[in-house]
C-alpha positions in Angstrom: -40.8 32.4 -4.4 -42.1 28.9 -5.7 -44.8 27.1 -4.5 -44.4 26.1 -1.2 -43.0 22.0 -1.2 -43.7 20.2 2.0 -41.9 16.7 2.3 -43.9 14.1 2.1 -42.3 11.7 3.8 -43.0 9.1 6.7 -44.8 10.1 10.4 -42.1 11.4 12.4 -41.0 9.0 15.1 -42.1 9.9 18.7 -39.1 9.2 21.2 -39.7 8.3 24.8 -40.6 11.2 26.9 -38.3 12.2 30.3 -38.3 15.3 31.1 -35.6 14.8 33.7 -33.4 13.2 30.4 -33.6 17.3 28.5 -30.8 18.1 28.3 -30.1 21.7 27.4 -27.9 23.1 24.5 -24.1 23.9 24.7 -24.4 27.2 24.4 -24.6 29.4 28.0 -27.8 31.8 27.6 -29.2 29.8 24.7 -32.6 29.1 26.3 -35.0 28.2 23.1 -38.0 25.6 23.9 -37.1 23.0 21.2 -33.8 21.7 20.8 -32.9 20.9 17.5 -30.3 18.3 16.3 -28.7 17.2 13.0 -27.8 13.5 13.1 -26.9 12.5 9.8 -26.1 15.7 6.5 -25.8 13.2 3.1 -23.6 14.3 1.7 -21.0 16.6 3.6 -20.7 19.2 1.4 -22.3 21.0 -1.3 -23.1 18.4 -4.5 -24.4 19.5 -8.0 -25.4 16.1 -8.7 -28.2 14.6 -6.5 -30.2 15.2 -3.2 -29.0 16.8 0.0 -30.5 14.7 3.0 -30.6 16.3 6.7 -32.7 14.0 9.5 -32.1 14.8 13.4 -34.4 15.3 16.4 -35.8 18.0 18.3 -36.5 17.7 22.0 -39.0 19.5 23.5 -37.0 21.1 26.5 -39.4 23.6 27.8 -42.6 22.6 30.6 -44.9 23.6 28.3 -46.3 21.5 25.3 -45.8 21.9 22.1 -47.5 22.0 19.0 -47.7 22.6 15.1 -44.1 22.3 14.9 -42.6 23.3 11.8 -38.8 22.3 10.5 -37.2 24.7 7.8 -33.6 24.1 6.3 -32.0 27.8 6.5 -28.6 28.4 4.5 -26.5 31.6 3.7 -27.7 31.4 0.5 -31.1 32.1 -1.8 -33.2 33.9 -3.2 -34.3 35.0 0.2 -31.1 36.7 0.9 -32.3 40.0 -1.2 -34.0 40.5 1.6 -32.8 38.6 4.9 -29.4 39.3 5.9 -27.5 36.1 5.0 -23.9 35.6 6.1 -20.9 36.0 3.8 -19.2 32.8 2.6 -16.7 31.7 4.8 -13.0 31.3 3.2 -10.5 31.9 5.8 -9.9 29.7 9.0 -10.5 33.0 11.2 -13.5 33.3 9.8 -14.4 30.0 10.9 -13.6 30.6 14.2 -15.8 33.9 14.5 -18.7 31.8 13.0 -18.1 29.0 15.5 -18.2 31.7 18.3 -21.6 33.1 17.4 -24.2 33.8 18.8 -26.8 31.4 18.0 -29.6 33.8 17.3 -27.3 35.9 15.3 -28.6 36.4 11.9 -26.9 34.5 8.9 -29.0 32.8 7.1 -32.8 32.7 5.3 -35.2 30.4 5.9 -36.1 27.9 2.8 -39.8 27.1 3.0 -40.2 25.1 0.0 -38.7 22.0 2.0 -40.1 21.5 5.5 -41.1 18.9 7.8 -43.8 18.8 10.9 -44.5 17.1 14.4 -48.0 17.5 15.5 -46.8 18.1 19.2 -44.3 17.1 22.1 -44.8 17.2 25.9 -41.3 18.2 27.8 -39.2 16.5 27.9 -40.2 14.3 24.2 -38.3 14.2 21.3 -39.6 13.2 17.8 -37.1 12.8 14.7 -37.6 14.7 11.8 -35.8 14.5 7.5 -36.0 16.9 5.3 -34.8 16.3 2.3 -33.7 18.9 -0.8 -33.8 17.8 -4.2 -31.3 19.0 -6.8 -33.6 21.6 -8.5 -34.1 23.1 -4.9 -30.8 23.2 -4.0 -29.7 24.8 -7.3 -32.4 27.1 -6.3 -30.4 27.6 -3.0 -27.3 27.4 -4.0 -28.0 29.1 -7.5 -23.8 30.3 -9.0 -21.8 29.1 -5.2 -17.9 29.6 -4.7 -15.6 28.0 -3.4 -16.1 28.6 0.1 -18.1 27.3 3.7 -21.5 28.3 3.6 -23.9 28.5 6.8 -26.9 25.6 7.0 -28.7 24.1 9.4 -32.3 23.7 11.0 -35.6 26.2 12.0 -38.1 25.2 14.2 -41.0 26.5 14.2 -44.1 26.0 16.8 -47.2 26.9 19.5 -47.3 26.5 23.2 -50.6 27.7 26.2 -47.5 30.9 26.5 -46.1 31.3 22.7 -48.3 32.0 19.7 -47.1 30.4 16.4 -45.0 33.4 14.9 -41.8 33.6 12.3 -39.0 33.8 15.2 -37.2 30.6 15.2 -38.2 28.2 18.7 -35.3 26.2 18.0 -32.6 25.7 15.5 -29.4 23.8 14.4 -26.3 24.9 12.7 -23.4 23.4 11.1 -21.1 24.3 7.9 -21.8 22.9 4.1 -18.6 23.4 2.2 -18.1 23.4 -1.6 -15.2 23.5 -3.6 -15.4 23.8 -6.9 -12.1 22.5 -7.8 -11.1 20.2 -5.0 -10.8 16.9 -7.4 -7.1 17.9 -8.9 -6.2 18.1 -4.9 -7.7 16.4 -1.8 -6.2 17.7 1.3 -4.3 14.9 3.5 -6.2 14.7 6.4 -5.2 12.2 9.9 -7.9 11.5 12.4 -6.2 10.9 15.1 -8.4 9.1 17.9 -7.0 9.3 21.8 -7.2 7.0 24.3 -6.3 8.7 27.3 -7.5 9.3 30.7 -7.0 9.9 33.9 -5.3 7.0 36.4 -4.9 6.9 40.1 -3.9 4.4 42.6 -4.6 3.4 45.9 -1.6 3.4 48.4 -2.4 -0.8 47.7 -2.2 -0.3 44.3 -5.8 -1.6 43.1 -7.4 1.3 41.5 -8.9 4.2 42.4 -13.1 6.0 41.9 -13.8 2.5 40.2 -16.9 4.1 39.3 -15.3 6.2 36.9 -13.7 3.9 35.4 -17.3 1.9 34.3 -18.4 5.3 33.0 -15.3 5.6 30.9 -15.1 2.3 29.9 -19.2 2.7 28.4 -20.2 2.9 24.7 -20.3 7.0 25.4 -18.2 7.1 28.2 -14.2 9.0 27.4 -12.3 5.3 26.5 -15.4 3.2 25.5 -16.7 6.2 23.2 -13.2 7.1 21.1 -12.7 3.3 20.6 -15.9 2.6 19.3 -15.9 6.1 17.2 -13.0 4.8 15.9 -13.8 1.4 14.7 -16.6 2.5 12.7 -14.1 3.8 10.6 -14.2 0.8 8.1 -11.8 0.8 5.6 -10.9 4.8 6.3 -7.2 5.0 7.9 -8.0 6.1 11.6 -4.7 6.5 14.2 -5.0 5.5 18.1 -3.4 7.4 20.4 -2.6 5.6 22.7 -1.3 6.0 26.5 0.2 3.0 27.6 -0.9 2.9 31.0 -5.1 3.1 30.1 -4.6 -0.9 28.7 -2.5 -2.2 31.6 -5.0 0.2 34.1 -7.6 -1.9 32.2 -6.2 -5.1 32.4 -5.8 -5.1 36.5 -9.9 -4.2 36.3 -10.5 -7.1 33.8 -8.6 -9.3 37.0 -11.2 -7.6 39.7 -9.2 -5.1 40.6 -6.7 -6.5 43.0 -4.2 -5.0 45.5 -0.6 -4.5 44.5 1.1 -8.2 44.3 5.1 -8.6 45.3 5.5 -11.8 42.9 7.9 -13.4 41.1 7.5 -11.9 37.4 5.5 -15.2 35.1 7.7 -16.7 32.3 6.4 -14.8 29.0 6.3 -17.6 27.0 3.9 -18.7 29.7 1.9 -16.2 30.0 0.4 -12.6 28.7 -2.4 -10.6 29.9 -5.7 -11.5 28.8 -9.0 -10.1 28.5 -10.0 -13.5 30.2 -9.6 -14.0 33.9 -7.4 -16.9 34.8 -8.4 -20.8 35.3 -5.9 -19.9 38.6 -8.1 -18.4 41.4 -8.5 -17.7 44.8 -11.3 -19.1 46.1 -14.6 -17.5 45.5 -13.7 -13.9 46.3 -11.2 -13.9 43.7 -14.3 -15.2 41.5 -16.1 -13.3 42.4 -14.2 -10.2 42.0 -13.5 -10.9 38.0 -17.3 -11.3 37.4 -18.4 -7.8 38.1 -19.9 -5.5 35.2 -16.8 -3.4 35.8 -14.6 -6.8 35.4 -16.7 -7.5 32.4 -17.0 -4.2 31.1 -13.1 -3.8 30.9 -12.3 -7.3 29.1 -14.6 -6.3 27.0 -12.7 -3.2 26.4 -9.6 -5.1 25.9 -10.8 -7.5 23.4 -11.9 -4.9 21.4 -8.3 -2.1 21.9 -7.1 -5.1 20.6 -8.7 -5.8 17.5 -8.7 -2.3 16.4 -4.9 -1.6 17.6 -3.6 -4.7 15.9 -5.1 -3.7 12.6 -4.6 0.2 12.8 -1.8 2.9 13.1 -0.8 3.8 16.6 0.8 6.4 18.3 2.1 5.8 21.6 2.3 8.3 24.0 4.9 8.6 26.8 3.7 5.9 29.7 1.2 7.9 32.3 1.1 11.2 29.8 3.6 13.5 32.0 2.6 16.7 32.0 5.6 16.9 30.1 5.8 21.1 30.3 5.5 20.8 34.5 8.4 18.2 34.6 10.7 20.1 32.4 12.7 21.6 35.1 11.9 20.1 38.3 11.6 16.3 37.2 13.8 16.4 34.1 14.5 12.9 33.7 10.7 12.1 33.7 10.1 11.8 30.0 12.8 9.4 29.9 11.6 7.2 32.5 8.0 7.5 31.1 9.3 6.8 27.6 11.8 3.5 28.2 8.4 2.5 30.3 6.6 0.4 27.2 3.3 -0.5 29.0 2.8 -4.4 29.9 -0.4 -4.8 27.5 0.5 -3.1 24.0 4.0 -5.3 24.8 2.1 -8.6 25.2 0.1 -7.7 21.9 3.4 -6.8 20.3 1.8 -3.3 19.3 5.0 -1.5 18.6 3.4 2.4 18.0 5.2 5.4 16.8 6.2 7.7 19.1 5.3 10.7 20.0 4.2 13.9 22.3 0.7 15.0 21.4 -0.6 17.6 24.7 -4.1 17.3 24.9 -4.6 21.1 24.7 -1.2 21.5 22.2 0.4 23.1 24.0 4.2 23.1 25.0 7.1 25.6 26.6 10.5 25.3 25.3 11.8 23.6 28.4 9.6 20.9 27.8 10.2 21.0 23.7 13.7 20.5 25.0 13.5 17.5 27.6 12.2 15.2 24.5 15.4 14.0 23.7 14.6 11.2 21.8 13.2 13.1 18.6 10.3 11.8 18.9 7.7 13.9 16.5 6.0 16.5 18.4 2.5 17.2 17.8 1.5 20.7 18.4 -1.3 23.1 18.2 -1.7 25.5 15.9 -2.0 28.0 18.4 1.0 27.4 19.6 2.0 29.4 16.0 1.2 33.5 16.2 0.0 34.8 12.8 2.0 38.4 13.1 5.2 35.6 13.4 3.8 32.6 10.7 1.7 34.6 8.8 -1.5 33.4 7.4 -0.4 29.7 8.3 1.7 27.3 10.4 4.9 25.9 9.5 4.6 22.4 7.4 7.3 19.8 7.9 8.7 22.0 10.8 11.6 20.9 12.5 13.0 22.1 16.2 16.6 20.3 16.5 16.1 17.2 15.1 11.8 16.5 16.5 9.5 16.8 13.7 7.1 19.3 14.0 3.8 18.3 13.2 0.4 20.9 13.8 -2.6 19.8 14.9 -5.8 22.0 14.1 -7.2 22.7 17.2 -9.7 24.4 16.0 -11.7 21.9 14.0 -11.4 19.9 17.2 -13.9 22.2 18.5 -16.4 21.3 16.7 -19.7 23.0 14.9 -20.7 26.2 15.9 -24.1 25.2 17.9 -26.1 25.4 19.8 -26.7 21.8 19.3 -24.0 19.9 21.0 -20.6 21.0 19.0 -18.9 17.6 18.9 -21.6 15.9 17.9 -20.2 13.7 14.8 -21.6 15.0 12.2 -20.5 19.1 14.2 -17.3 17.5 13.3 -17.2 16.6 10.5 -18.3 19.1 8.5 -15.9 21.7 10.5 -13.1 19.4 9.4 -14.3 19.6 5.8 -14.9 23.1 6.4 -11.2 23.5 7.4 -10.0 21.7 4.6 -12.3 23.9 1.4 -10.2 27.0 3.9 -6.9 25.0 3.3 -7.4 23.9 -0.7 -8.1 28.4 -0.9 -4.7 28.9 0.6 -2.6 27.1 -1.6 -3.5 28.1 -4.7 -2.0 26.1 -7.8 0.1 24.5 -4.1 0.0 21.5 -2.4 -2.7 22.3 0.2 -1.1 21.6 3.7 -2.3 18.6 5.7 -4.7 18.3 8.3 -4.1 16.4 12.0 -7.4 16.3 13.8 -7.0 15.2 17.3 -10.5 14.4 18.1 -11.8 15.1 21.7 -12.5 12.3 24.3 -16.3 12.9 24.0 -17.3 11.4 21.0 -18.7 8.4 21.4 -20.2 5.3 19.1 -23.8 7.5 17.8 -23.5 8.4 14.8 -20.1 7.6 14.3 -20.8 5.8 10.7 -22.4 9.1 9.3 -19.0 11.5 10.6 -16.7 8.3 8.5 -19.1 8.3 6.2 -19.3 11.5 5.0 -15.4 12.9 4.9 -15.7 13.3 0.8 -12.9 11.4 -0.2 -13.1 14.2 -3.3 -12.1 16.6 -0.9 -9.9 14.7 2.2 -8.1 11.7 1.1 -7.8 10.6 5.3 -4.2 8.8 5.8 -2.1 7.3 9.1 -0.3 9.8 10.9 3.2 9.1 10.7 2.3 9.6 6.3 2.7 13.3 7.4 5.1 13.4 10.2 8.6 14.5 8.5 11.9 13.6 9.9 14.9 15.4 10.0 16.3 12.7 7.6 13.7 12.5 4.7 15.3 12.6 1.1 11.3 13.9 -0.2 11.4 17.5 1.8 12.9 19.6 -0.7 13.8 22.3 2.1 17.9 22.1 4.4 17.2 21.0 8.3 18.0 24.7 8.6 15.2 26.1 6.6 13.1 24.0 8.2 14.1 25.1 11.7 11.1 26.8 13.7 13.0 28.4 16.8 10.8 27.3 20.0 11.1 31.3 21.0 8.7 32.3 18.6 5.8 29.9 19.9 3.0 31.3 22.3 2.7 29.6 25.5 0.5 31.2 27.1 0.0 32.4 30.7 -3.0 30.3 31.7 -1.1 27.4 30.2 1.9 28.0 32.5 -1.1 28.4 35.5 -2.4 25.4 34.7 0.9 23.0 35.0 1.1 20.2 37.4 2.6 21.6 41.2 5.6 21.5 41.7 4.6 19.1 45.0 3.2 16.6 42.6 6.2 16.2 40.8 8.6 16.1 43.6 6.2 13.2 45.5 6.1 11.7 42.1 10.2 11.5 42.4 10.5 10.4 45.3 8.1 7.6 44.1 9.9 7.0 41.0 13.4 6.6 43.2 12.1 4.1 46.0 10.1 2.1 43.3 14.0 1.6 41.6 15.0 0.9 44.8 13.1 -1.6 45.9 13.1 -3.3 42.9 17.2 -3.4 42.7 17.3 -5.7 46.1 14.3 -8.0 44.4 16.2 -8.5 41.3 15.3 -9.3 37.7 13.0 -12.1 38.5 10.1 -9.3 39.9 8.7 -6.6 37.9 6.8 -4.5 41.1 9.5 -1.9 40.8 8.3 -1.2 37.3 4.4 -1.5 38.2 5.3 1.2 40.8 7.0 3.1 38.3 4.2 3.5 36.6 2.0 4.4 39.2 3.9 7.2 39.7 4.1 8.6 35.9 0.2 8.1 35.7 0.2 10.5 38.9 1.8 13.0 36.9 -1.1 13.1 34.3 -2.3 15.7 32.2 -5.7 14.7 33.5 -4.7 14.7 37.3 -4.2 18.9 36.7 -7.1 19.7 38.0 -6.9 16.4 41.1 -5.7 18.0 44.5 -5.7 14.7 45.9 -2.9 13.2 43.9 0.2 14.1 45.7 -1.1 12.6 48.8 -2.1 9.7 47.0 1.4 9.4 45.8 2.8 10.3 49.4 1.2 6.8 50.6 1.8 4.8 48.1 5.6 5.7 48.8 4.9 4.9 52.1 4.0 1.4 51.2 7.3 1.2 49.6 9.6 2.8 52.3 7.9 0.1 54.9 8.9 -3.0 52.4 12.4 -1.5 52.6 12.8 -0.6 56.4 11.8 -4.6 56.7 15.4 -5.0 55.2 17.9 -3.6 58.7 21.5 -3.5 59.6 22.1 -4.5 63.5 25.7 -3.4 64.4 27.4 -4.2 68.2 27.8 -1.4 70.2 31.2 -0.4 69.7 34.3 -2.0 68.5 38.0 -2.1 69.9 40.7 -3.4 67.6 44.0 -4.4 68.7 46.0 -2.4 66.1 45.3 -0.3 63.3 43.5 -2.8 61.5 40.9 -5.5 62.7 37.6 -7.2 61.3 34.4 -7.1 63.0 30.5 -9.0 62.0 27.1 -6.9 61.6 23.8 -8.7 61.3 21.9 -8.1 58.2 18.0 -9.1 58.3 15.4 -9.0 55.8 12.0 -9.7 57.6 10.6 -9.4 53.1 8.8 -12.7 52.3 11.4 -12.3 49.6 15.1 -12.9 48.8 16.8 -10.0 48.3 20.5 -8.4 47.4 21.6 -5.1 49.4 25.3 -3.6 50.0 26.3 -2.5 53.3 28.1 1.0 52.6 30.4 2.4 55.4 31.2 6.5 56.4 33.1 7.8 58.9 36.5 10.1 59.4 39.0 10.5 57.5 42.0 8.1 58.9 39.7 4.7 58.5 38.9 2.9 55.7 36.4 0.2 55.8 35.6 -2.5 53.6 32.5 -4.7 53.2 32.2 -8.4 52.2 29.6 -7.0 49.1 26.9 -7.5 47.8 24.8 -9.3 51.0 22.3 -11.5 50.1 19.5 -12.5 52.0 16.6 -15.3 51.7 13.2 -13.9 52.3 12.9 -14.0 56.4 16.8 -14.5 56.8 19.1 -12.9 58.5 23.3 -13.1 58.4 26.3 -11.7 59.4 28.4 -9.8 57.8 32.4 -9.4 57.7 33.6 -6.4 58.1 37.5 -5.0 57.7 39.0 -1.8 58.5 42.1 0.4 58.8 42.6 2.8 61.0 45.5 5.6 60.4 45.1 7.5 63.1 44.9 7.2 66.8 41.8 8.2 68.6 37.6 6.8 68.3 35.7 7.0 65.0 31.9 7.3 64.7 31.8 4.6 61.5 27.9 4.8 59.9 26.3 1.4 58.1 23.9 1.7 55.9 22.5 -0.9 53.0 21.7 0.4 49.6 20.8 -1.4 46.2 24.0 -2.5 44.5 23.5 1.0 42.9 24.2 2.6 45.6 21.0 3.6 46.6 20.1 4.0 50.0 17.4 1.6 51.9 16.5 4.1 54.3 17.9 2.2 57.6 21.2 2.8 59.2 23.7 1.7 62.2 26.0 3.8 63.6 29.1 2.2 65.8 32.0 3.5 67.5 35.3 2.6 66.3 38.8 2.5 68.7 41.9 2.1 66.9 44.5 -0.2 68.1 47.0 2.7 68.9 46.5 2.7 73.0 47.5 -1.0 72.4 50.9 0.5 70.9 51.2 2.5 73.4 51.0 0.2 76.3 53.4 -2.2 74.2 55.7 1.1 73.7 55.2 1.5 78.0 55.9 -2.1 78.4 58.6 -2.2 75.9 60.1 0.6 77.6 60.1 -0.1 81.0 61.6 -3.7 80.1 64.4 -1.6 78.3 64.5 0.6 81.4 64.8 -2.7 83.5 67.2 -4.4 81.7 69.6 -1.4 81.8 68.9 -1.2 85.1 70.1 -4.6 86.2 73.0 -4.6 83.6 74.2 -1.3 85.2 73.4 -3.2 88.2 75.6 -6.4 87.3 78.4 -3.7 86.1 78.3 -2.2 89.7 78.3 -5.9 91.0 81.4 -6.9 88.9 83.1 -3.9 89.5 82.7 -3.9 93.4 84.2 -7.7 93.0 87.2 -7.1 91.7 87.7 -3.0 93.7 87.4 -6.1 96.9 89.9 -8.6 95.0 92.3 -6.2 94.8 92.1 -4.8 98.3 93.0 -8.3 99.5 96.0 -8.8 97.2 97.4 -5.7 98.1 96.9 -6.7 102.3 98.9 -9.8 101.4 101.5 -8.2 100.3 102.4 -6.1 102.5 102.3 -9.0 106.2 105.2 -10.5 103.6 107.4 -7.6 103.4 107.6 -6.2 106.9 108.8 -8.9 109.4 106.9 -8.8 112.6 109.2 -7.6 116.2 109.7 -9.7 118.5 108.4 -9.8 122.1 110.7 -8.6 124.5 111.8 -10.9 127.5 110.8 -10.6 130.7 
């Protein structure tokens, strides 16, 4: 072994001591007193020219002071591997995954004592930086005859405390991967780095965003929204694809305005107003001014400014609005995907950003029903874990299709990051895993072109050390491209295989039972569906001058997001919002008379319709009744704000009796507002009977009169005849003279 070489470097920089903020390593059960991180590894691959430089920090997470701390590089190669068990070079994705899941204390390589750095002492919670520079000649001793694949590499820290003597057992360690590809210059791996801007969005019943303290954390540079944005912005000239839920910029814009409650106001002229990161000059007093000058509002405006700059200059892939749980919604709410896709987002529209539609479940899993619900042939970003090796051999299909939907396989394992015990998804850990996955693809491809690598980064990435990630993506090993360059549509002319040859059978894809168990509940989806229907009805009666219905549909869709799968309060929030909408609809009422009696088989009557809203509405009156009645209404009915009107209704009856008529208010498409009124409608058949009786009585009267007249006529003629007969008898018979006395 060569003479030990102590690194000649500046004294370690001691960072502030704060025991309360000492962060333990990622791996459960690993409780080393010293936490070692790797914040820089240059270059990110084993090079045969130039030095290899490692930088990072050491933090004392123990309750004791540690002294005489030495740091050494560790590798799974070198002269000491003859004495110490060293792990073989990794050449497959399965080996990488096993390594990433391994125990941090598993022997994997030998400590190289010729290169070191030292730290005098660290108090509990105190941190110090270190630097290890391995010259090329030392690298060649460590890796005398490297073979293409992935080596273990890391840093060991050894020290002493009052309770622990200095020995050869590492008191802290950091591990990572160091890839090597001898022939990488001729075949770089096309690699798309996808940065997500998605997250949980919850509204109160009044439309304001809920849990604003969480938003303040998310928008920070180390938050779930601020971190990825800053991370992607550090890419420089390297292509990056932004995976955006359009609901996120809309929500942040609402925060930038002071998080106001929902307002029912006419839509502004698009030529005069658009979403801006600056507060409006038209305020409603000091309260409005104060609301837009809070730390949260300022953070929201800053985020919007940065997001607009990045999205306008980069590649954008858009998720369905609200990022709904497509697998869960496919059965109970099959039209939810279409609704989410039709809602493009106010802010993205104002920025004139027309992204490429994609479907990308955050965990990479989508079941068959969910796939079938994607009816616009958007590309499907499916995780490689959906493609079991027993069905798809050694690798998932490239440029596959399900129907007409292009399939892009994402490397879920690469997004998991490094092996720990230092943070697995730290920038260097992520980058080294990506480079290692690229080497595996090169080895798997042989003489053919390697399959592309698509990595959707976790939301935990931050601005810290982000430049190190991007600068270390070796351009000879990977060629960073935008995601859309790796999407091969069904109509592509560059693909030599036919559409049938590219087909993937969804039945062969893996969808574990745990995924089905994690899906959003049917209760939440049903409540979201009710809210969507109520919102569209409300929008329909207000007309195109308002956009409140669109806002409410957006709130409903956000309530079906993957991000709220574990939120047990989401169904209640959606129900309260729906009740708010119903309260608005209930302010348009119909008032029918207590009853109507027609004078015949047809006739008309009026009902009153009242609008108690502060906005004009257009409604229809729909009547339902039993068979034998036809009702016609003078629709549509237009009412000014806070007004009432009388609506004429015509009725035609074909059957005698009393008919119960139910009158409902609906929108122009026939969807009920909720209120109704019922009235009994008596037909005019009773009048007909009366007139028939009167007519019959009149007829009888006239017949009786006629009979009486005939009889009188006959009696008169009979009397005349009798008188004539008596006169004739007197003329023919002389009277006998009386005798003389």
